[in-house]
N, C-alpha and C positions, 0 to 999 in steps of 0.2 A: 584459449580452451575451446574456443568454437569449433577449430578440427585439431586434432592430436594425433601425430603420426605416430604407426605401431612399428617400434624398432624390434629387438630381438628377445625383449622383456615383456612382450605383450601378454603372455599368460599370466606372467605374475602379476604385472600391472592390474589385468582383470579380475585377480582372483582377490587381490588387495581392495581393488574399489569396491566390489562387492561386498566383502567383509565389513566395509566402513559405512555401508548402506548407500554408496553412490551406483546405481545401476545404469551399466551402458549396454548398448549393444550394437554389435558389429556392423558397420555400413559399408558400401561400396568403394574401392580405392584405396583398402587398407585404414578407413577413417572410422572411428571410434564416436558412433552418435547413440545419445540416449533415447527411445521409444517417450513419448508422453504418455503422463502416468494414467493411469484406467481411472474414470470416477470413482471416489470413496465417499460421496457425499451426494445428496438429492440437491441439485442446482435450485435456487429461487426463482420466479418469475421476476423479469427486471422491469417489463414493458411498463409505460406511464406515460400520462398525456403529453403531447408534445407540444412546443419545445418544453422543456423540463432545466429549471435553472435557480441560482441564486448569485445575486450580486450587489454589491458595494454601492451604496449613494451616500450622499452628506444626510439624507433626512432618514434613512434607515436602511435596512436590507431588504433590496427587491427580489421579490418571490414571483416565478412564474411557473406555470403549471398546466399548461394548454388554457386556452380560454386568454381573460384577462389578467394582468398580473396585478398584485398589491404590495405594499408598502408594512414592512414590520419596525416599527420605530424604535424598539429595544433589543432588536437581535443585531447579533455582532458576527454571526456564522451561523452557515446552514451545512447540514449533513444529510444527504441523500439514503434511504434506506430502498432496499429492492421494491419494485412496482409502485415506486413515488410517493411514498411516506417522509416527512423532513422532520429532522430533529435539528432544531434551533437553539443557539446557545445564547443565553439571556445578557446582556449588558454587564453585569456584575462579572459574568463568567463562573457563577457558581450554580448555576440550574441549568438543566436541559431540559426542553420543551419538545413533546410530540405535537406538531402542529398540524391541522389539514389545510395544505397548500392552496387549496379550492376557496375557503371561508376565511381561512386566518385562526380559526377555531384552535385552542390550546386544549387538547385531548389527555393528555398527560404531563406529570413532571417527574424530574428525577434530581436528586441534589449530587452536586457535583465535589462538591466539599474542598479538601486540599489535592483530591486526585487529578490527574491529567486528563486532558480533553480526550473523548476516544476516539481511534483511529477509523479506518472505514469499518462499518458495521452492516451485517445483514441478519443472520436470526439471533444475535445478540449484541448488545451494546454494552461494552466493558470500560469501566474506571478503574484505571491502577495506581492506587496510593504508594508510590515506591520508595517515598523518601522517609517515612516513618521506619520505627522498629519494632516489632515485622512488618514487612508490606503486606498491603492488603490489596487483594482484586475484589471489586463489587462486580456483578455480572447481573444485568437487566435484559428481561426479554425485550421483544424488538416494540413490543407495546407499551413498555414500560411499566408493565403491570406486575410483575414478578422479579425479584430480585433474590441474588444468592450472596454470600459473602463467604471469600475463602481467605485464610491467613495462610501466606504464603512460607514455607519454610526458610529457615536459616542456614547457612552453610553446614555441609557436612563434608567438608574438605577435611582430611586428616592434617593439611597443613598447618589448618588453625588451632591443633592442639599446641604448636611452638610459638604461634605468632594469634596471640589472642584479637590482634585488631583485625584480623580477616574478617569481611564481612561479604555476605551475598547481595550484590547489588544488579535489579530487575531494570531491565530498560525498554525504550521502542514502544509498541503498541502491542497491546493485548488482542490476540484474533481468535475467534471461535470458528471452525468450519465441521461440520457435523455434530458431534456429541462431545468435540474436544476441543479445548481452550488453550492457546499457546504464548508463552512468554519467554525472550531471551533472558538469561541471567548471565553474570561475571562476577567470581569471588576475586577479591584485591584487598589490598591495604596498601601503605605507603611504601611499603617493602616488597610489595606481593604483586606487581603492576600487571605481570604477565598471566596470572593464576588461573583456575579452573573455568571452564567456561560450559555452559549447556542449555537447553531449552526446559522449561517447566511443561508439563503436561498436565492439563486437571480434567478430570471427568468424573462426573456424579460428587463433585466435592472433593476427590482426592488426588494429591499431585505425585505425580513420579517425573522421573529424570529421563530426557531421551537427547540423542544426539550430542552425547556429552564430548566435549573437546571440539566440536567444528566449531569453526571462525565465524559463524553467522554476524551480518551486522544489521539486518532489517527484516520485517516481515512484511507480506503485500498479499492482503486477501482478494479474490476475484471478486467482481461488482455482484455477482450471482452467488456469492457463498459458499461456492461448492469447492474451490481449490485454494491451498496456502502456498504462496509462493516465496521465495526469499533470497537474500542476495548473500553469498558466500565469497568471502575473501580469500584470495589464490595463494598470496603467500604473506608473510607477516603479522604481527599483531592485529586482530581486528581494531580497525579505527573509522567510525563513519565517515567522516569528514577528510580521510587519507585518500591521495590520487594515486591508486594503486589498481592493479588487476582484479575484478571481479567477475564472478561468473552466476548466472541463474539456475537456483535448483526449485524442487518443488518438494513439500513435505507430505509424506504419506501421512495420515493423521493415524491411521489404524496401526501401522506398523512402525512408528516414530523412526522411517529412515528415510533418506533423501534420493531424489531423482536429479542427476544434473544435464543441464542443457547447454552448459557452456555460454560463450557468447558470438554475434557473428563475426565473421572472417575478418570483417574490415576494422573490429573493435581494437583500440588503444588505450593508454591508462589516462587519458583525457576524457574518457566517456564516463560521464554520469547518468545513473538510472533515475529519471524524473517520474515512471510511472509504470507499473507491472500489471498485466492482467489477463486471464484466460478465458477463451469463449470457444465452447465447445472442445475441439481437440486441437486446439491453436495458443500456444503462449505469444503472447504481445508484450513488448518492453518500448517505452516510449525513452529514447538518450537524448541526453544535450553534452554540447561540450562544456568543460568547465572553464566559466567566465571568471572577470575580476571583481565582480560584484557592483560595478558602475552601471552596467546597463542590462536592461530585462533578459532574464535567462531565454525566452523566447528567440531572443537574434543569436543564441548558440545553439538552437533547434539542429538534431541530426535526423529527426524521425523515429518513426514506430518501425520496428525489426520483427518479424513474425515469425516463430520456431513452430515447423509442422513436418512429419513426415523425415526427421532427422535433418532438417536443413534450414538456415536463417535467410531470410527475403526481407528486402526493405518494402512496406505498403506503399504504392504509389502515391505520390503528392504529398506524402505525411511529412516531409522534410520542408514544406513549403508552409503550414500551418499547423498549428495544435489543435486537434480533433476530438471531440468526444460523439460516439455514434448512438444514437436514437432509433426506436422502433416509429420510424416516420420522417427522420431527418438526422442533421448533425448541427451540433454548434461548435463554431470554429474560431479560433484566435490568432490572429496576425499581429505583429508589430506595428505599433503606430509610427509614421516616418516623425509626426512631431507630436508628442504626446504633452497634453497640457501638464504644467508644474503643479506636481505632487502626484501627477497621475502614475498609474503602473505600467503605461506603455501598450496597453493592448487595445485592439480594436477588434470587438466581438461580433458575430454575427449569427444568424439562424439561416441553415440552408435546407428547404424540405426536400423530400424524397422525389427524383423525375425533375429537379431544377437546379440550373447552376447560379442563381441567383440569391446572392447573399444581401439578406436584410439586416440594416444594423440594430444591433442590441445596446439599450441604456444602460450603463454601469459599469463597475470596476470589478476584475478576477483580481483581487489581491493575494498573494500565494505566499508571501515572507512577511515574518512581525518587523516591527522597528518603526511604522509610521504610527504617529499618536492617534486616537481615534478610529483607527483602520477597521472598515468591516469587510468580511472574507466571503470572497464567493466560492460557490461550487456547483460544477455543472453533473448533472445526471448521465449516463452511459457510461459504454464500454471503449474500450481501444481499438477493437474492430467493429465491422459493420456486421449486425445481426442477422443470422440466418445465413450468411455465406460458407 
């Protein structure tokens, strides 16, 4: 769907797409291309002391934010906020701590309880307790100082009148852009697997439904918190792990509609999205090829593709190493030829702007669960060089 040829029904197709919230523009050569959505929220400053990362080690969570690094013995995971603030997941996975990365001082705490750990956070830190009835969203300010509790609505599906077992299941991450928070939901029961679906939009404590019926499988907040991207399944019932065609879309947080960017022309169904970001007027997607689980996914790295001006292109060199761009340099991860037993198979380095020298970095960037006692790394930065 990165390019879609217009045949005799072009006008009908365009009307249908606009009515459904998928806004396209006609490009050269008869190709329908979507214009990148105009900004709907103010971007947050993302610059931080460099290099900025957390990595796992046996003695604790390694933290580096400019200057010297430090170790947090009881930290198991780090999440970077715009500007270099650090959220640390405590060892019991029941507490979030806001930590000054330069001193290690704990500035504030928030309980996790039975909620999922938050996804990418910017202006808000969202904790979704999705297994309770009803599901509850607790949303904290970025400094963990102010909290809001929202009870998410149960199903309003008319089919539930005949099937009382139908429940509304919230899934994925809760993402806040501007003054709106979004959560994916799906109504189902044992006999209603392909039921209604949509997106809950929360503003000022009130919940409404947008994008009803859209087969979205994942949300991705940009690093600066200004854009909300998503994956939309092109055909079949939505399934996060199914190997089927998927397209990249952006959610307009004000209108509650979608802008479709499709996917690169080279794309095939074996391509999976590893990360999505938006930097300025460009959308960036890091693709990997579906693996068999026995080798690090970086060995299947396909590269970062950039959508701008109605076209997709491969960012040069992005198929050789995973890169996080920071204001002053970049952190890269390459597959290790002979990873140590039990290691995750990455060789991590820091490269300063204006230099090609890769300075080795201690620690592991563990990205998947299943290893007992693992500590999960996180690198601050965007999928594209800042300011280009």
